[in-house]
C-alpha positions in Angstrom: 123.0 93.1 121.7 121.1 95.3 119.2 120.4 98.8 120.1 116.8 100.1 120.0 117.6 102.1 116.9 119.1 99.0 115.2 115.9 97.0 116.1 113.7 99.8 114.7 115.6 99.8 111.4 115.4 96.0 111.3 111.6 96.1 111.8 111.3 98.7 109.0 113.2 96.4 106.7 111.0 93.4 107.6 107.9 95.5 107.1 109.0 96.4 103.6 110.8 93.3 102.4 109.0 90.4 104.2 105.8 92.2 105.0 104.1 94.1 102.3 106.5 95.9 99.8 109.4 95.4 97.6 108.5 91.9 96.4 111.1 90.8 93.9 109.4 89.6 90.7 110.5 86.2 89.6 110.9 85.0 85.9 108.9 82.5 84.1 111.5 79.8 83.5 109.2 77.2 82.1 105.9 77.0 80.2 103.3 74.3 79.6 105.0 73.4 76.3 107.9 71.9 78.4 105.5 69.0 79.3 103.9 68.8 75.9 100.8 70.9 76.7 99.3 73.1 74.0 98.4 76.5 75.4 97.5 80.1 74.6 99.1 83.2 76.0 96.2 85.3 77.0 95.5 88.3 79.2 92.5 89.9 80.9 91.8 92.9 83.1 91.5 92.6 86.9 88.3 94.1 88.4 90.1 97.5 88.6 91.7 97.2 85.1 95.2 95.9 86.0 96.3 93.7 83.1 96.9 90.1 84.1 99.0 87.8 82.0 97.8 84.2 81.8 98.0 80.8 80.2 95.0 79.0 78.9 95.5 75.2 78.5 92.6 73.6 76.7 91.4 70.0 77.2 89.6 68.9 74.1 86.0 67.8 74.7 85.9 69.0 78.3 83.3 71.4 79.7 85.2 71.8 83.0 87.6 74.7 83.9 90.0 75.0 86.8 91.2 78.5 87.5 94.6 78.5 89.2 96.5 81.2 91.0 99.8 81.3 92.9 101.5 82.3 96.2 103.2 85.5 96.9 106.7 85.8 95.4 105.7 83.2 92.8 104.1 83.4 89.4 102.0 81.0 87.2 105.2 79.0 86.5 106.3 78.7 90.1 109.4 80.1 91.7 113.1 79.6 90.9 114.2 79.3 94.5 117.2 77.3 93.5 118.6 80.6 92.0 119.6 83.9 93.5 118.2 86.1 94.9 115.2 83.8 95.5 117.4 81.1 96.9 118.7 83.3 99.7 115.3 84.5 100.6 114.1 80.9 101.3 117.3 79.4 102.7 116.7 80.2 106.4 113.6 78.1 106.4 114.8 75.4 104.0 112.8 76.7 101.1 115.8 77.0 98.7 114.7 74.7 95.9 112.7 75.2 92.7 108.9 75.0 92.7 107.6 74.2 89.2 103.9 74.2 88.8 103.8 72.9 85.2 103.3 69.3 86.4 100.2 70.5 88.2 98.7 71.6 84.9 99.6 68.4 83.2 97.8 66.4 85.9 94.7 68.6 85.7 94.7 68.4 81.9 95.1 64.7 81.9 92.3 64.4 84.4 89.9 66.2 82.0 90.1 69.8 83.0 90.8 73.0 81.0 93.2 75.2 82.9 93.4 79.0 83.2 96.3 80.2 85.3 97.4 83.8 85.8 100.0 86.0 87.3 98.7 88.2 90.1 99.3 92.0 90.1 102.9 92.9 90.8 104.1 89.4 90.0 105.3 87.6 86.9 104.4 89.5 83.8 101.2 91.2 85.1 100.8 94.9 85.6 102.1 96.9 88.6 99.5 98.3 90.9 98.8 99.9 94.2 102.3 101.4 94.4 103.8 97.9 94.5 102.1 97.3 97.9 101.4 93.6 98.6 98.2 93.5 100.7 98.2 89.8 101.8 95.3 89.2 99.4 93.2 92.3 99.9 94.0 94.1 96.6 94.5 90.7 94.9 90.7 90.1 95.4 90.3 92.1 92.2 92.5 89.6 90.3 90.4 86.7 91.4 87.3 88.5 90.2 89.0 89.4 86.9 89.7 85.7 86.2 86.1 84.7 86.9 84.8 87.5 84.7 87.2 86.4 81.8 86.0 82.8 82.1 82.4 83.8 82.0 82.7 86.2 79.1 85.0 84.4 76.7 82.7 82.6 74.3 84.3 79.1 74.4 84.6 79.2 78.2 81.4 80.9 79.4 79.3 77.7 79.7 82.0 75.7 81.5 81.7 74.3 85.0 84.2 76.2 87.2 86.4 75.1 90.1 89.2 77.1 91.8 92.7 75.9 92.7 94.0 78.7 94.9 97.4 78.7 96.5 98.7 80.7 99.6 98.1 84.4 98.9 95.9 83.4 96.0 93.8 81.3 98.4 93.6 84.1 100.9 92.6 86.5 98.1 89.9 84.0 97.0 88.5 83.9 100.6 88.5 87.7 100.8 86.8 87.8 97.4 84.0 85.6 98.6 83.4 87.9 101.5 83.5 91.1 99.5 81.9 89.9 96.2 79.8 86.8 96.9 77.7 87.4 93.7 80.8 86.4 91.6 80.9 83.0 93.1 77.5 81.8 92.2 77.9 78.7 90.2 81.5 78.1 91.3 81.5 74.4 92.2 84.4 74.1 94.6 87.8 75.3 95.7 91.1 73.5 96.5 93.1 75.9 98.7 96.8 75.3 99.3 98.2 76.8 102.5 96.3 80.1 103.1 97.8 82.2 105.9 97.6 85.4 107.9 100.5 87.7 107.2 100.7 88.6 110.8 101.4 85.0 111.8 104.1 84.7 109.2 105.7 87.9 110.7 105.4 86.6 114.2 107.5 83.6 113.1 110.1 85.9 111.6 110.3 87.8 114.9 110.7 84.5 116.8 113.7 83.5 114.7 115.3 86.9 115.4 114.5 86.8 119.2 112.2 89.8 118.9 108.8 88.3 119.7 108.1 91.2 122.0 108.3 93.8 119.2 105.2 92.6 117.2 103.1 95.6 117.9 105.9 97.9 116.7 106.2 95.8 113.5 102.5 96.0 113.0 102.8 99.8 113.1 105.6 99.7 110.6 103.6 97.6 108.2 100.6 99.9 108.5 102.9 102.9 107.8 104.0 101.2 104.5 100.7 99.6 103.4 97.9 101.4 105.2 96.7 97.9 106.3 97.4 96.6 109.7 98.3 92.9 110.1 94.8 92.1 111.4 93.4 93.4 108.2 95.4 90.8 106.2 94.1 87.8 108.1 91.5 85.7 106.3 90.2 84.0 109.4 87.1 86.2 109.8 86.5 86.4 106.1 86.4 82.5 105.9 82.9 82.7 107.5 81.7 83.8 104.0 83.2 80.8 102.0 80.1 79.1 100.7 81.7 76.8 98.1 82.9 73.3 99.1 86.6 73.8 100.1 89.5 71.4 100.5 92.4 72.9 102.4 95.9 71.4 102.8 98.9 72.6 104.7 102.4 71.5 105.9 101.7 71.0 109.6 105.1 72.1 110.9 105.7 74.8 108.4 108.3 77.2 109.7 106.6 80.2 108.1 103.2 79.8 109.9 101.4 77.9 112.7 98.9 75.2 112.3 96.5 77.1 114.5 96.1 79.8 111.8 95.1 77.3 109.1 92.9 75.5 111.6 91.1 78.7 112.4 90.5 79.5 108.8 89.1 76.0 108.3 87.0 76.0 111.4 85.2 79.3 110.2 84.3 77.9 106.8 80.5 77.0 106.9 80.5 75.1 103.6 81.3 71.4 103.0 85.0 71.2 103.7 88.0 69.0 104.3 91.5 69.7 105.8 94.6 67.6 105.1 97.8 68.0 107.0 101.2 67.3 105.4 103.6 65.7 107.8 107.3 64.9 107.7 108.6 68.3 106.7 109.0 71.9 107.9 109.4 73.3 104.4 106.5 75.3 103.1 107.5 74.7 99.5 106.8 71.0 100.0 103.2 72.0 100.5 103.2 73.7 97.1 104.6 70.5 95.5 102.1 68.2 97.3 99.5 68.2 94.6 101.9 66.9 92.0 103.3 64.3 94.4 100.0 63.1 95.8 97.1 64.5 93.7 94.5 61.8 94.4 92.6 63.5 97.2 92.4 66.9 95.4 91.4 65.3 92.1 88.6 63.4 93.9 87.4 66.7 95.4 87.2 68.3 92.0 85.6 65.2 90.5 83.0 65.0 93.2 82.0 68.7 93.0 82.4 69.4 89.3 80.5 66.4 87.9 
């Protein structure tokens, strides 16, 4: 049996390491060149000036651009979860294998899209910001806006048709951005959103595995003490009511890191044209991140329909 003091210290550690702070940056082990893609190393400022490092992958003759972002812990390459320390972080939930996003860019390129993909603040090679606090998508809103501004001000991109491919925290940040800065999404044709979630639900699942479900309110206080955001502030469910672009969501149904009810609530609140696909046969969240490269047809059809 843990003492109350031991539990309190454990909750403080969860708040920092699994909640909102001390995210370990992961390296970029691969690049588009590994799959024969010509690309440019570029950078642009976030809305608040944080420098964001990115790859631009041109598709000759195309006037369509897909802007891609990434989940928390990841970067534009993916995540080396087959290596330490990232492997140990994912092992308890079976997410201890590499996620490589480069095949996604190859698929998009070959389908006729230019691709812009960037590292969010505090990840990959992008700038540190906000004291290293990860806000579940709230501060990362500024990175989403920065990517759109870059696309609309770069001379060879400014007239392109834009779609978004937003993953996990990147998807949540995109949803918050549409609520806070709707003017920046005028003309955005659609979004494919992979596995958005509420940080509070993720932490509820962590407490369940530890047998500490009754300590959620205490954990919420610890998170707010670190980040100045409560867990309710980091849920995109209410913000989803402001998503006005056609949106395709997909999610591992039995994902050990969340609950299907959370994604269903996000989806139900979206007033725009929308579609939700559940991925069955796995409990591993990382399988959801690899779903596009394994079965891209539905998502490519969504982009094609709305970006034509």
